[in-house]
C-alpha positions in Angstrom: -1.1 -46.5 51.2 0.4 -44.1 53.7 3.7 -42.1 53.7 6.2 -42.1 56.5 5.3 -39.2 58.7 7.9 -36.4 59.3 6.7 -36.3 62.9 8.7 -39.4 63.6 11.8 -37.2 63.3 10.7 -35.5 66.5 10.8 -38.7 68.6 13.4 -38.4 71.3 15.5 -41.4 72.3 14.0 -43.6 69.6 16.3 -46.7 69.3 14.4 -49.1 67.1 11.8 -48.3 64.4 10.1 -51.2 62.6 7.8 -50.0 59.8 8.0 -53.2 57.8 5.0 -54.7 55.9 2.8 -51.6 56.1 2.2 -50.7 52.4 4.0 -47.5 53.0 4.6 -45.5 49.8 6.4 -42.3 48.9 9.9 -41.4 50.0 12.0 -41.8 53.1 12.3 -38.5 55.0 15.9 -37.3 55.1 15.4 -36.3 58.7 14.7 -39.9 59.6 18.0 -41.0 58.1 19.8 -38.3 60.1 18.4 -39.9 63.3 20.6 -42.9 62.3 23.5 -40.7 63.3 22.1 -40.2 66.8 20.0 -42.5 68.9 18.3 -44.7 66.2 20.1 -48.0 66.0 17.7 -50.1 63.8 15.4 -49.1 61.0 13.3 -51.7 59.2 11.5 -50.6 56.1 11.2 -53.9 54.2 8.2 -55.0 52.2 6.8 -51.5 51.5 6.3 -49.5 48.3 8.9 -46.8 48.8 9.7 -44.9 45.6 13.1 -43.4 46.2 16.6 -44.4 47.2 18.0 -43.9 50.7 18.6 -40.2 51.3 22.3 -39.2 51.3 22.0 -37.7 54.8 23.5 -40.8 56.3 27.1 -40.3 57.5 29.9 -42.8 57.2 29.8 -43.4 61.0 26.2 -44.7 60.8 25.6 -48.4 61.5 23.0 -48.7 58.8 
């Protein structure tokens, strides 16, 4: 089981990120959720083993 890499937060112009069905465990990096306020329009994390709630770094204007 792998964790979501913080290096994804350095991706420029990332619009869609599908990490579904990858046996990912651990937490969702808060910096990844902050990307939802910029260029990232779609984030799919279904069917993983994440152990925390969605970080509170998502703003009201986010389309999550």
